C-alpha positions, 0 to 999 in steps of 0.5 A: 889056547889052553887056559885061554879058551873062552870058557876059562876066560869067563871063569878066571879073573885076569888082571889087565893092564892098559898102557896109554902112549897117546891117550886116544879117547877111543883107545882108553874106552877099550881099556875101560871096557875091559876093566884095565888098570891104566898106566900112562907110558908117555911118548917115546921109547925112553919114557916107555922104558922108564915107566915100564919098571913101575908097572905091576904084574898083569896077565894081559897088557893092552897097548896103543903101540909105541911099536910094541916097545919091543914086544912090551919089553920081551913079554914083560921079561919072559913071564909065561902066559903073558898076553899082549893086545895091541890096538891097531890105530897107528897108520905106521903099523899098516904102512911101515915095511921095516923088516924088524917091525914086520917080525915084531908085529907077529909077537902080538897075541891079539890085534884090535883093528877098526872095521873090515878096512883095518883087518884087510890092511893088517893082513897086508903087512903080514900079521898072522895072529888073531884079529878082532874087529872093533867099531868105534862109537861117539856120543850121538846125543851131543848132536841131536839138536844139530841133526834136526836143523834144516840146512837150506844154504845153497852155497856148499859149506864144507867142514872137516876135522884134521888134527896135526898131520895135514898130509895124512889127513889130505888137506891138500887133496881137499884144496885141490878138489875145491879149486873151481867150486864156489864153497866155504871150507871150515877145518877144525883142529890144530894143523900147520897146513897153510891154504893157498885160497881164502875159501879155506878157514883154519879154525884150530882146536875148538871146544865141543860146543864150538865144534857142534856150532861149526857143524851146524853152520855147514851142509857137507862133511868131507874126510879126504884122508890118505889113510884113516883106520876109521874116522870118529869125526865122520861119525860125529858129522853124520850124527850132526845130520851132515851128508858125508864124502870120504876118501877110499882110504878111510875105514868108515867108507863101509858105511858110506854110499859108494857114490860119495867115496873118492880116490883123489882130488879129481874124483872129489871135484866131480862129486862136489859138482853134483851138488846134491847129497842125501842119506850118504851115511848108512845108519842101518848098517852101522847100527847092526855091527857088533860094537862090543869092545871086550877082548876075545882071544878066540880065532874066527 
């Protein structure tokens, strides 16, 4: 890697620029951990191009994708030694088979992906560059009081957090999975999903305090996503003391009991009928994974 090896990396002072295109809280945390100078590029290619011309020179650019706008405008107009780091959080990166995007993806110098699930899926779409596995965290102290509460209500009270894209979040899978279950479902987040049963309550966006209160009222958290690179909401629910059920398409599944992972609505229905869930999230395993967010260009 020449001047980019670990020893020189630590010795040199590299200017890092963070390009925010969606403003995901965890992505901003990654940029802050790397002392990046953050610039809001906005949504859409037109806004990106406009903001691009205002960018200062940097050695490394960390982006939230925008489909690499084409490779951050040709590696910041062909300056040698500029490195592009992409946070692989968008499901489109993992699912899109467009040959142009497949070609573009390998112009990224370093891909940050969440957990083993992210690494496996980024390799499936043909990325051959350097992959660095990262793990998100949440402010566990917010949920300390929730985790101490004893949930004695025998009726299943489910909570899930699903913003915007209800299909990707699998809300229809959840509804199908509870069709003959005596339960109540609370869905947090702005969503256009229209449930067919009155067992499901669409709560919309809630404040942090309201979200915690909702988690306290429930006795089970279900994440039925068709694709989720990790799922910070699952961590929040686990820290709030809720048993966790997740689909087989969530990165966080590597920390969830195998008996609590489902492939479809039929699987979910069978699990819900067990009606007994204890210690479904493996905190010991999660505590042991490296949560360092400092970027590293060395191959494993």
